[in-house]
C-alpha beads as a LAMMPS data file, in Angstrom:
LAMMPS data file: protein, C-alpha beads

416 atoms
415 bonds

1 atom types
1 bond types

-500.0 500.0 xlo xhi
-500.0 500.0 ylo yhi
-500.0 500.0 zlo zhi

Masses

1 110.0

Atoms # bond

1 1 1 -445.966 -367.579 -378.700
2 1 1 -446.453 -369.409 -375.223
3 1 1 -443.091 -371.007 -374.233
4 1 1 -443.717 -374.905 -373.938
5 1 1 -440.664 -374.205 -370.963
6 1 1 -443.649 -373.524 -368.050
7 1 1 -442.187 -372.935 -364.548
8 1 1 -442.409 -375.724 -362.221
9 1 1 -445.443 -374.054 -359.924
10 1 1 -443.708 -375.892 -356.637
11 1 1 -440.421 -374.586 -354.540
12 1 1 -437.745 -376.418 -355.600
13 1 1 -436.828 -379.909 -353.857
14 1 1 -435.391 -379.615 -350.192
15 1 1 -437.133 -376.100 -349.441
16 1 1 -440.446 -374.342 -349.006
17 1 1 -442.615 -371.126 -348.659
18 1 1 -443.820 -368.830 -345.758
19 1 1 -447.303 -368.147 -345.890
20 1 1 -449.396 -367.692 -343.220
21 1 1 -450.337 -368.327 -340.703
22 1 1 -447.573 -369.871 -340.345
23 1 1 -445.285 -366.483 -340.660
24 1 1 -446.444 -365.207 -337.159
25 1 1 -444.797 -368.206 -334.802
26 1 1 -442.094 -367.111 -336.805
27 1 1 -441.500 -363.865 -335.700
28 1 1 -442.814 -364.179 -332.487
29 1 1 -439.856 -367.004 -332.378
30 1 1 -437.678 -364.157 -334.067
31 1 1 -438.625 -361.500 -331.258
32 1 1 -438.073 -363.555 -328.309
33 1 1 -435.229 -364.630 -329.487
34 1 1 -433.373 -361.200 -330.568
35 1 1 -434.797 -359.875 -326.537
36 1 1 -433.897 -362.560 -324.856
37 1 1 -429.857 -362.406 -326.344
38 1 1 -430.036 -359.090 -326.155
39 1 1 -430.908 -358.969 -321.967
40 1 1 -427.747 -361.451 -322.399
41 1 1 -425.765 -358.866 -324.032
42 1 1 -425.623 -360.079 -327.571
43 1 1 -425.535 -357.506 -330.022
44 1 1 -427.259 -358.557 -333.457
45 1 1 -424.660 -358.833 -336.412
46 1 1 -425.646 -360.288 -340.343
47 1 1 -423.208 -361.595 -342.765
48 1 1 -423.302 -362.595 -346.562
49 1 1 -425.496 -365.034 -347.970
50 1 1 -422.443 -366.244 -349.438
51 1 1 -418.300 -366.520 -348.611
52 1 1 -415.456 -367.241 -350.564
53 1 1 -415.288 -371.229 -350.424
54 1 1 -411.951 -370.834 -348.344
55 1 1 -414.180 -369.348 -345.363
56 1 1 -415.588 -372.754 -344.503
57 1 1 -412.405 -375.129 -344.739
58 1 1 -411.687 -374.858 -340.803
59 1 1 -415.570 -376.891 -341.206
60 1 1 -413.335 -380.023 -342.097
61 1 1 -412.447 -381.229 -345.414
62 1 1 -413.505 -385.064 -344.427
63 1 1 -417.198 -383.650 -342.907
64 1 1 -420.133 -384.026 -345.214
65 1 1 -420.680 -380.298 -345.180
66 1 1 -417.461 -379.612 -346.900
67 1 1 -417.799 -382.865 -348.968
68 1 1 -420.702 -383.185 -349.859
69 1 1 -423.351 -380.459 -348.766
70 1 1 -422.130 -376.886 -350.024
71 1 1 -423.402 -375.204 -352.572
72 1 1 -420.444 -374.226 -354.281
73 1 1 -419.898 -371.730 -357.890
74 1 1 -417.726 -369.636 -359.378
75 1 1 -418.314 -365.564 -360.429
76 1 1 -418.091 -363.994 -363.436
77 1 1 -414.404 -363.111 -362.617
78 1 1 -413.767 -366.988 -361.616
79 1 1 -414.112 -366.804 -357.249
80 1 1 -415.232 -370.058 -356.182
81 1 1 -417.606 -368.476 -353.621
82 1 1 -420.890 -370.829 -351.566
83 1 1 -423.835 -370.429 -349.824
84 1 1 -422.891 -370.451 -346.398
85 1 1 -423.804 -373.992 -344.829
86 1 1 -423.614 -372.475 -341.263
87 1 1 -422.788 -369.918 -339.421
88 1 1 -420.110 -369.821 -337.092
89 1 1 -417.393 -369.768 -339.905
90 1 1 -419.271 -366.674 -341.596
91 1 1 -419.202 -364.800 -338.097
92 1 1 -415.438 -366.093 -337.265
93 1 1 -414.291 -364.673 -341.105
94 1 1 -415.861 -361.393 -339.945
95 1 1 -414.528 -361.117 -336.211
96 1 1 -410.997 -361.072 -338.515
97 1 1 -412.118 -358.667 -340.906
98 1 1 -413.470 -355.924 -338.567
99 1 1 -410.793 -357.038 -335.316
100 1 1 -414.025 -355.297 -332.660
101 1 1 -412.563 -354.907 -328.977
102 1 1 -413.429 -358.495 -327.009
103 1 1 -415.274 -360.046 -325.686
104 1 1 -417.478 -359.634 -329.005
105 1 1 -420.781 -361.107 -327.978
106 1 1 -423.375 -361.268 -331.167
107 1 1 -426.390 -362.888 -332.686
108 1 1 -427.515 -363.181 -335.647
109 1 1 -430.553 -364.802 -338.082
110 1 1 -430.889 -366.060 -341.400
111 1 1 -431.165 -369.020 -344.382
112 1 1 -428.456 -371.203 -344.388
113 1 1 -427.337 -373.921 -347.418
114 1 1 -426.798 -377.829 -347.840
115 1 1 -427.605 -379.698 -350.588
116 1 1 -428.810 -382.947 -348.461
117 1 1 -431.478 -385.486 -348.833
118 1 1 -435.199 -383.760 -347.527
119 1 1 -436.948 -384.659 -344.205
120 1 1 -438.533 -383.747 -341.772
121 1 1 -437.182 -380.716 -340.312
122 1 1 -434.040 -381.150 -342.570
123 1 1 -433.975 -379.153 -345.719
124 1 1 -431.728 -377.879 -348.482
125 1 1 -432.454 -374.077 -347.276
126 1 1 -433.086 -373.868 -343.663
127 1 1 -433.209 -370.970 -340.719
128 1 1 -431.182 -370.423 -337.869
129 1 1 -431.128 -368.297 -334.894
130 1 1 -427.711 -368.114 -333.499
131 1 1 -425.358 -366.531 -330.528
132 1 1 -421.461 -366.545 -329.867
133 1 1 -418.758 -365.247 -327.956
134 1 1 -415.627 -364.770 -329.624
135 1 1 -412.147 -363.567 -326.936
136 1 1 -412.653 -364.985 -323.821
137 1 1 -411.802 -368.980 -323.202
138 1 1 -413.634 -368.931 -319.606
139 1 1 -415.623 -371.556 -318.712
140 1 1 -418.307 -369.188 -317.593
141 1 1 -418.696 -367.709 -321.244
142 1 1 -419.545 -371.342 -321.797
143 1 1 -421.946 -371.242 -319.103
144 1 1 -423.244 -368.597 -320.250
145 1 1 -424.039 -369.334 -324.204
146 1 1 -425.579 -372.363 -323.009
147 1 1 -427.623 -371.010 -320.323
148 1 1 -428.863 -368.624 -323.259
149 1 1 -430.022 -371.272 -325.235
150 1 1 -431.840 -372.863 -322.603
151 1 1 -433.545 -369.836 -321.613
152 1 1 -434.943 -369.027 -325.708
153 1 1 -436.446 -372.886 -325.301
154 1 1 -438.196 -372.434 -322.209
155 1 1 -439.753 -369.555 -322.694
156 1 1 -440.678 -370.511 -326.174
157 1 1 -442.755 -373.008 -324.134
158 1 1 -440.788 -376.856 -324.884
159 1 1 -441.228 -378.924 -322.049
160 1 1 -439.629 -381.937 -323.307
161 1 1 -436.383 -380.759 -324.048
162 1 1 -432.499 -382.466 -322.416
163 1 1 -429.164 -380.778 -322.557
164 1 1 -426.529 -383.015 -323.606
165 1 1 -422.959 -381.870 -323.080
166 1 1 -419.440 -383.339 -324.003
167 1 1 -416.047 -382.341 -324.113
168 1 1 -413.399 -382.495 -327.098
169 1 1 -410.603 -381.390 -325.045
170 1 1 -407.648 -379.814 -326.555
171 1 1 -405.730 -380.797 -329.683
172 1 1 -403.589 -382.732 -327.760
173 1 1 -406.359 -384.817 -326.282
174 1 1 -408.130 -385.356 -329.861
175 1 1 -404.981 -386.229 -331.724
176 1 1 -404.077 -389.145 -328.769
177 1 1 -408.020 -389.763 -328.057
178 1 1 -408.659 -390.387 -332.550
179 1 1 -405.818 -393.037 -332.842
180 1 1 -407.257 -395.363 -329.493
181 1 1 -410.623 -394.564 -331.688
182 1 1 -409.267 -395.292 -334.812
183 1 1 -407.617 -398.845 -333.534
184 1 1 -411.291 -399.867 -332.009
185 1 1 -413.133 -399.011 -335.668
186 1 1 -410.383 -400.632 -337.753
187 1 1 -410.936 -404.181 -334.916
188 1 1 -414.300 -403.521 -335.701
189 1 1 -414.826 -402.453 -339.764
190 1 1 -417.052 -405.142 -340.438
191 1 1 -419.433 -404.257 -337.760
192 1 1 -419.838 -400.689 -339.133
193 1 1 -422.577 -399.275 -341.343
194 1 1 -421.131 -399.380 -344.793
195 1 1 -421.579 -395.548 -345.431
196 1 1 -419.457 -395.139 -341.821
197 1 1 -416.390 -397.082 -342.723
198 1 1 -414.911 -394.853 -345.449
199 1 1 -414.505 -392.411 -342.453
200 1 1 -412.850 -394.815 -339.848
201 1 1 -409.663 -393.955 -341.113
202 1 1 -409.519 -390.722 -342.199
203 1 1 -411.986 -389.004 -339.754
204 1 1 -412.407 -391.553 -337.136
205 1 1 -414.431 -388.596 -334.420
206 1 1 -417.204 -388.021 -337.387
207 1 1 -417.818 -392.219 -337.283
208 1 1 -419.610 -391.191 -332.927
209 1 1 -421.724 -388.723 -335.092
210 1 1 -423.888 -391.471 -337.126
211 1 1 -426.938 -392.691 -336.363
212 1 1 -427.043 -395.811 -337.976
213 1 1 -427.960 -398.264 -335.949
214 1 1 -425.254 -400.862 -337.094
215 1 1 -422.709 -398.142 -336.460
216 1 1 -423.901 -397.000 -332.838
217 1 1 -423.642 -400.572 -331.898
218 1 1 -420.345 -401.664 -333.184
219 1 1 -419.103 -398.178 -331.102
220 1 1 -420.949 -398.991 -328.140
221 1 1 -417.807 -399.875 -326.363
222 1 1 -415.689 -397.949 -327.919
223 1 1 -412.583 -395.562 -325.664
224 1 1 -414.596 -392.427 -324.382
225 1 1 -412.941 -389.140 -324.600
226 1 1 -412.947 -388.156 -320.684
227 1 1 -410.295 -390.699 -319.864
228 1 1 -407.782 -389.020 -322.577
229 1 1 -408.800 -385.607 -321.201
230 1 1 -405.825 -383.394 -320.834
231 1 1 -405.568 -381.642 -317.178
232 1 1 -406.576 -378.561 -318.649
233 1 1 -409.425 -379.398 -320.465
234 1 1 -410.793 -381.765 -317.679
235 1 1 -410.911 -378.907 -315.089
236 1 1 -412.568 -376.556 -318.315
237 1 1 -415.408 -379.464 -317.844
238 1 1 -415.985 -379.486 -314.108
239 1 1 -416.430 -375.600 -314.416
240 1 1 -418.565 -375.894 -316.689
241 1 1 -421.226 -378.475 -315.328
242 1 1 -420.125 -376.891 -312.005
243 1 1 -421.784 -373.498 -313.867
244 1 1 -425.086 -375.473 -315.149
245 1 1 -425.355 -376.767 -311.739
246 1 1 -425.029 -374.210 -310.100
247 1 1 -427.806 -371.959 -312.693
248 1 1 -430.230 -374.875 -311.895
249 1 1 -429.326 -376.617 -315.622
250 1 1 -429.813 -380.190 -315.769
251 1 1 -427.386 -381.742 -318.449
252 1 1 -426.820 -385.276 -319.059
253 1 1 -422.545 -385.935 -320.419
254 1 1 -422.975 -387.484 -324.008
255 1 1 -419.441 -389.191 -324.689
256 1 1 -420.906 -389.371 -328.078
257 1 1 -421.437 -386.070 -328.682
258 1 1 -418.739 -384.348 -331.644
259 1 1 -421.155 -382.510 -333.287
260 1 1 -420.683 -382.378 -337.101
261 1 1 -417.973 -379.905 -337.644
262 1 1 -414.254 -380.404 -336.923
263 1 1 -413.079 -377.020 -335.557
264 1 1 -415.266 -378.142 -332.215
265 1 1 -412.886 -377.990 -328.878
266 1 1 -413.386 -378.685 -325.253
267 1 1 -417.144 -377.560 -324.930
268 1 1 -419.926 -379.358 -327.102
269 1 1 -423.379 -379.416 -326.773
270 1 1 -426.792 -379.961 -328.043
271 1 1 -430.453 -379.822 -326.701
272 1 1 -432.497 -382.547 -327.867
273 1 1 -436.617 -382.497 -327.972
274 1 1 -438.210 -386.058 -327.244
275 1 1 -441.478 -385.054 -329.220
276 1 1 -438.846 -385.674 -332.378
277 1 1 -437.815 -388.908 -333.507
278 1 1 -434.345 -389.781 -332.173
279 1 1 -432.716 -389.629 -335.359
280 1 1 -433.418 -385.890 -336.108
281 1 1 -434.107 -384.307 -332.335
282 1 1 -431.798 -382.395 -332.073
283 1 1 -432.968 -378.732 -332.087
284 1 1 -429.429 -376.564 -330.961
285 1 1 -426.444 -377.362 -331.003
286 1 1 -422.839 -375.735 -330.102
287 1 1 -419.860 -375.906 -329.035
288 1 1 -416.189 -374.007 -328.165
289 1 1 -413.946 -373.450 -331.105
290 1 1 -410.651 -372.008 -330.296
291 1 1 -409.202 -372.372 -333.333
292 1 1 -411.318 -371.172 -335.869
293 1 1 -410.316 -367.408 -336.207
294 1 1 -406.651 -368.686 -336.251
295 1 1 -406.932 -370.565 -339.146
296 1 1 -409.157 -368.496 -341.108
297 1 1 -405.750 -365.987 -340.960
298 1 1 -406.579 -363.839 -337.857
299 1 1 -405.462 -363.740 -334.423
300 1 1 -405.547 -366.569 -332.301
301 1 1 -408.819 -366.151 -330.431
302 1 1 -411.433 -368.611 -328.782
303 1 1 -414.954 -368.876 -329.253
304 1 1 -418.091 -370.391 -328.395
305 1 1 -421.593 -370.283 -329.875
306 1 1 -424.388 -372.007 -330.503
307 1 1 -427.302 -372.239 -333.508
308 1 1 -430.537 -373.051 -333.563
309 1 1 -432.416 -374.390 -336.669
310 1 1 -435.968 -372.661 -336.549
311 1 1 -437.559 -375.545 -338.950
312 1 1 -436.975 -378.314 -336.278
313 1 1 -437.247 -376.269 -333.616
314 1 1 -441.280 -375.243 -334.666
315 1 1 -441.549 -379.335 -335.855
316 1 1 -441.080 -379.406 -331.796
317 1 1 -443.536 -377.093 -330.708
318 1 1 -446.242 -378.256 -332.860
319 1 1 -445.717 -381.973 -331.570
320 1 1 -446.058 -380.338 -327.828
321 1 1 -448.562 -378.046 -328.630
322 1 1 -446.899 -374.912 -327.905
323 1 1 -448.568 -372.849 -331.001
324 1 1 -452.298 -374.500 -330.380
325 1 1 -453.092 -370.272 -329.852
326 1 1 -455.343 -368.703 -333.103
327 1 1 -452.970 -366.763 -335.699
328 1 1 -452.968 -363.022 -334.745
329 1 1 -455.329 -360.953 -335.944
330 1 1 -456.392 -357.737 -335.781
331 1 1 -458.083 -355.812 -332.665
332 1 1 -460.257 -353.906 -335.254
333 1 1 -462.222 -354.606 -338.277
334 1 1 -463.791 -351.057 -339.713
335 1 1 -467.147 -351.790 -341.271
336 1 1 -468.319 -348.915 -343.560
337 1 1 -471.510 -348.413 -345.236
338 1 1 -471.106 -345.492 -346.825
339 1 1 -469.120 -344.251 -349.642
340 1 1 -465.858 -346.631 -348.367
341 1 1 -463.838 -343.257 -347.888
342 1 1 -464.306 -343.242 -343.907
343 1 1 -462.884 -346.766 -344.027
344 1 1 -460.051 -345.849 -345.712
345 1 1 -459.291 -342.864 -343.772
346 1 1 -460.334 -344.270 -339.797
347 1 1 -458.210 -348.005 -340.367
348 1 1 -455.200 -345.778 -341.543
349 1 1 -456.339 -343.424 -337.813
350 1 1 -455.986 -346.527 -335.804
351 1 1 -453.238 -347.714 -337.024
352 1 1 -451.376 -344.323 -336.695
353 1 1 -452.577 -345.001 -333.008
354 1 1 -450.863 -348.014 -332.602
355 1 1 -454.079 -350.416 -333.050
356 1 1 -454.109 -353.594 -335.520
357 1 1 -456.758 -352.359 -337.804
358 1 1 -458.127 -353.996 -341.464
359 1 1 -461.203 -353.556 -343.465
360 1 1 -462.770 -354.917 -346.760
361 1 1 -462.239 -352.998 -349.831
362 1 1 -464.849 -353.577 -351.813
363 1 1 -468.375 -352.237 -351.339
364 1 1 -470.641 -355.010 -349.498
365 1 1 -473.412 -355.037 -346.949
366 1 1 -473.643 -354.532 -343.428
367 1 1 -474.107 -358.259 -343.210
368 1 1 -471.389 -358.793 -345.585
369 1 1 -468.378 -356.884 -343.924
370 1 1 -469.966 -358.304 -340.372
371 1 1 -468.986 -361.744 -341.413
372 1 1 -465.553 -361.125 -342.357
373 1 1 -465.083 -358.958 -339.421
374 1 1 -466.006 -362.034 -337.396
375 1 1 -463.782 -364.725 -340.068
376 1 1 -460.930 -362.178 -339.444
377 1 1 -461.164 -363.072 -335.477
378 1 1 -461.152 -358.954 -334.920
379 1 1 -462.084 -358.031 -331.132
380 1 1 -464.125 -355.903 -332.530
381 1 1 -465.651 -354.366 -335.213
382 1 1 -466.088 -350.470 -335.305
383 1 1 -469.039 -349.338 -337.665
384 1 1 -469.044 -345.619 -339.388
385 1 1 -472.788 -345.465 -341.429
386 1 1 -474.578 -341.997 -341.867
387 1 1 -475.238 -341.484 -338.797
388 1 1 -471.972 -341.957 -337.382
389 1 1 -470.323 -339.641 -339.925
390 1 1 -472.692 -336.611 -339.240
391 1 1 -472.083 -337.223 -336.075
392 1 1 -468.286 -337.813 -335.713
393 1 1 -468.104 -340.566 -333.887
394 1 1 -468.374 -344.701 -334.522
395 1 1 -470.142 -347.463 -332.957
396 1 1 -468.215 -350.013 -331.425
397 1 1 -469.212 -353.724 -331.495
398 1 1 -467.555 -356.157 -329.638
399 1 1 -467.139 -359.830 -331.312
400 1 1 -465.037 -361.450 -328.786
401 1 1 -462.667 -361.297 -325.845
402 1 1 -460.573 -360.146 -324.514
403 1 1 -460.632 -357.017 -325.130
404 1 1 -457.775 -354.268 -326.416
405 1 1 -457.537 -351.518 -323.567
406 1 1 -456.995 -349.097 -326.542
407 1 1 -460.303 -349.980 -327.977
408 1 1 -461.818 -350.538 -324.275
409 1 1 -460.901 -347.221 -322.748
410 1 1 -462.465 -345.378 -325.380
411 1 1 -465.598 -346.467 -327.499
412 1 1 -466.681 -343.863 -329.130
413 1 1 -463.510 -342.557 -331.597
414 1 1 -464.022 -339.363 -333.797
415 1 1 -463.858 -340.283 -337.490
416 1 1 -461.093 -339.274 -339.164

Bonds

1 1 1 2
2 1 2 3
3 1 3 4
4 1 4 5
5 1 5 6
6 1 6 7
7 1 7 8
8 1 8 9
9 1 9 10
10 1 10 11
11 1 11 12
12 1 12 13
13 1 13 14
14 1 14 15
15 1 15 16
16 1 16 17
17 1 17 18
18 1 18 19
19 1 19 20
20 1 20 21
21 1 21 22
22 1 22 23
23 1 23 24
24 1 24 25
25 1 25 26
26 1 26 27
27 1 27 28
28 1 28 29
29 1 29 30
30 1 30 31
31 1 31 32
32 1 32 33
33 1 33 34
34 1 34 35
35 1 35 36
36 1 36 37
37 1 37 38
38 1 38 39
39 1 39 40
40 1 40 41
41 1 41 42
42 1 42 43
43 1 43 44
44 1 44 45
45 1 45 46
46 1 46 47
47 1 47 48
48 1 48 49
49 1 49 50
50 1 50 51
51 1 51 52
52 1 52 53
53 1 53 54
54 1 54 55
55 1 55 56
56 1 56 57
57 1 57 58
58 1 58 59
59 1 59 60
60 1 60 61
61 1 61 62
62 1 62 63
63 1 63 64
64 1 64 65
65 1 65 66
66 1 66 67
67 1 67 68
68 1 68 69
69 1 69 70
70 1 70 71
71 1 71 72
72 1 72 73
73 1 73 74
74 1 74 75
75 1 75 76
76 1 76 77
77 1 77 78
78 1 78 79
79 1 79 80
80 1 80 81
81 1 81 82
82 1 82 83
83 1 83 84
84 1 84 85
85 1 85 86
86 1 86 87
87 1 87 88
88 1 88 89
89 1 89 90
90 1 90 91
91 1 91 92
92 1 92 93
93 1 93 94
94 1 94 95
95 1 95 96
96 1 96 97
97 1 97 98
98 1 98 99
99 1 99 100
100 1 100 101
101 1 101 102
102 1 102 103
103 1 103 104
104 1 104 105
105 1 105 106
106 1 106 107
107 1 107 108
108 1 108 109
109 1 109 110
110 1 110 111
111 1 111 112
112 1 112 113
113 1 113 114
114 1 114 115
115 1 115 116
116 1 116 117
117 1 117 118
118 1 118 119
119 1 119 120
120 1 120 121
121 1 121 122
122 1 122 123
123 1 123 124
124 1 124 125
125 1 125 126
126 1 126 127
127 1 127 128
128 1 128 129
129 1 129 130
130 1 130 131
131 1 131 132
132 1 132 133
133 1 133 134
134 1 134 135
135 1 135 136
136 1 136 137
137 1 137 138
138 1 138 139
139 1 139 140
140 1 140 141
141 1 141 142
142 1 142 143
143 1 143 144
144 1 144 145
145 1 145 146
146 1 146 147
147 1 147 148
148 1 148 149
149 1 149 150
150 1 150 151
151 1 151 152
152 1 152 153
153 1 153 154
154 1 154 155
155 1 155 156
156 1 156 157
157 1 157 158
158 1 158 159
159 1 159 160
160 1 160 161
161 1 161 162
162 1 162 163
163 1 163 164
164 1 164 165
165 1 165 166
166 1 166 167
167 1 167 168
168 1 168 169
169 1 169 170
170 1 170 171
171 1 171 172
172 1 172 173
173 1 173 174
174 1 174 175
175 1 175 176
176 1 176 177
177 1 177 178
178 1 178 179
179 1 179 180
180 1 180 181
181 1 181 182
182 1 182 183
183 1 183 184
184 1 184 185
185 1 185 186
186 1 186 187
187 1 187 188
188 1 188 189
189 1 189 190
190 1 190 191
191 1 191 192
192 1 192 193
193 1 193 194
194 1 194 195
195 1 195 196
196 1 196 197
197 1 197 198
198 1 198 199
199 1 199 200
200 1 200 201
201 1 201 202
202 1 202 203
203 1 203 204
204 1 204 205
205 1 205 206
206 1 206 207
207 1 207 208
208 1 208 209
209 1 209 210
210 1 210 211
211 1 211 212
212 1 212 213
213 1 213 214
214 1 214 215
215 1 215 216
216 1 216 217
217 1 217 218
218 1 218 219
219 1 219 220
220 1 220 221
221 1 221 222
222 1 222 223
223 1 223 224
224 1 224 225
225 1 225 226
226 1 226 227
227 1 227 228
228 1 228 229
229 1 229 230
230 1 230 231
231 1 231 232
232 1 232 233
233 1 233 234
234 1 234 235
235 1 235 236
236 1 236 237
237 1 237 238
238 1 238 239
239 1 239 240
240 1 240 241
241 1 241 242
242 1 242 243
243 1 243 244
244 1 244 245
245 1 245 246
246 1 246 247
247 1 247 248
248 1 248 249
249 1 249 250
250 1 250 251
251 1 251 252
252 1 252 253
253 1 253 254
254 1 254 255
255 1 255 256
256 1 256 257
257 1 257 258
258 1 258 259
259 1 259 260
260 1 260 261
261 1 261 262
262 1 262 263
263 1 263 264
264 1 264 265
265 1 265 266
266 1 266 267
267 1 267 268
268 1 268 269
269 1 269 270
270 1 270 271
271 1 271 272
272 1 272 273
273 1 273 274
274 1 274 275
275 1 275 276
276 1 276 277
277 1 277 278
278 1 278 279
279 1 279 280
280 1 280 281
281 1 281 282
282 1 282 283
283 1 283 284
284 1 284 285
285 1 285 286
286 1 286 287
287 1 287 288
288 1 288 289
289 1 289 290
290 1 290 291
291 1 291 292
292 1 292 293
293 1 293 294
294 1 294 295
295 1 295 296
296 1 296 297
297 1 297 298
298 1 298 299
299 1 299 300
300 1 300 301
301 1 301 302
302 1 302 303
303 1 303 304
304 1 304 305
305 1 305 306
306 1 306 307
307 1 307 308
308 1 308 309
309 1 309 310
310 1 310 311
311 1 311 312
312 1 312 313
313 1 313 314
314 1 314 315
315 1 315 316
316 1 316 317
317 1 317 318
318 1 318 319
319 1 319 320
320 1 320 321
321 1 321 322
322 1 322 323
323 1 323 324
324 1 324 325
325 1 325 326
326 1 326 327
327 1 327 328
328 1 328 329
329 1 329 330
330 1 330 331
331 1 331 332
332 1 332 333
333 1 333 334
334 1 334 335
335 1 335 336
336 1 336 337
337 1 337 338
338 1 338 339
339 1 339 340
340 1 340 341
341 1 341 342
342 1 342 343
343 1 343 344
344 1 344 345
345 1 345 346
346 1 346 347
347 1 347 348
348 1 348 349
349 1 349 350
350 1 350 351
351 1 351 352
352 1 352 353
353 1 353 354
354 1 354 355
355 1 355 356
356 1 356 357
357 1 357 358
358 1 358 359
359 1 359 360
360 1 360 361
361 1 361 362
362 1 362 363
363 1 363 364
364 1 364 365
365 1 365 366
366 1 366 367
367 1 367 368
368 1 368 369
369 1 369 370
370 1 370 371
371 1 371 372
372 1 372 373
373 1 373 374
374 1 374 375
375 1 375 376
376 1 376 377
377 1 377 378
378 1 378 379
379 1 379 380
380 1 380 381
381 1 381 382
382 1 382 383
383 1 383 384
384 1 384 385
385 1 385 386
386 1 386 387
387 1 387 388
388 1 388 389
389 1 389 390
390 1 390 391
391 1 391 392
392 1 392 393
393 1 393 394
394 1 394 395
395 1 395 396
396 1 396 397
397 1 397 398
398 1 398 399
399 1 399 400
400 1 400 401
401 1 401 402
402 1 402 403
403 1 403 404
404 1 404 405
405 1 405 406
406 1 406 407
407 1 407 408
408 1 408 409
409 1 409 410
410 1 410 411
411 1 411 412
412 1 412 413
413 1 413 414
414 1 414 415
415 1 415 416
């Protein structure tokens, strides 16, 4: 008997399937990020998709991530676990557990989860590429991590990207500034968007992170944090900007840039893609978090890092036409007008030689197989007929340029 509870044939709300040819873009982006990160001295790392709920307490109880967006559940032993909403806290937990030598420079990739309203470039399951440096508070580490992100975005091919930077100062800076900002917000409470008013007293810095028009207008004349920076924090920020300038990386100081998580100290930054709507145009963001490892129970350890949002970055790439090229295609399509066994064997021989090759599985006429070869986008059709089989050769028919050297240099290939 067929159950009436049939599964939905749509992916859950806020998620999406990755189907060809989109997978080629994801693969290319992942490879580019990995190769670039490793050129900068970062090694790959991975953490579990779910963590103890306490790991993300340092993100901030007043933030939307902790207060509203975490997927939290109890396992069969009644342990409180969450699907990871971001990567930095998990990497810091791994550092505190394993105590590696410092500086510890790692990169990571994977899915993350937040229960929020889906919209263009924002999902409940989303993917990030990230990098973290733990164990140094040198401003040059900030410059390096920003330079890595800038290099990735440049090599991807995005042209319309702006770098915004700010300093959150140290602990003393934040306390004094939060008090001054709180006074301003209290005096302008009725001008704030209703959804932001509750944050004004509990988490005034979070109000600056709001993109709601009423709140943006109400905080336009709010005190700026740079006036409250301690001498050490000001020197650190000056060194970061000087380092970026020395590397030819343009940046804009944005005093509203506080990022959405509570663990940030001193440097914060975002890369914004101007091809996207201004309310959702941050494709990469990060900053320094000098107290997070200690808050998790580890030793006092400064750190800095960033995360790049894959879905939103690819949205920006689409807007700029970065990936307008045709999807990846096999170099060779094997056409077999014998019994099909030769195609099977030759296709595997080509693959073993490092040549991307494919074939049709069902016995069809040569004309039908040639049409399939052309549709595949292959550069060449490698034809095996009775004459070729007897002679131990193949016939190579070029379909398009460019011609892969591995095929072009040896048009008479033996049949396996």
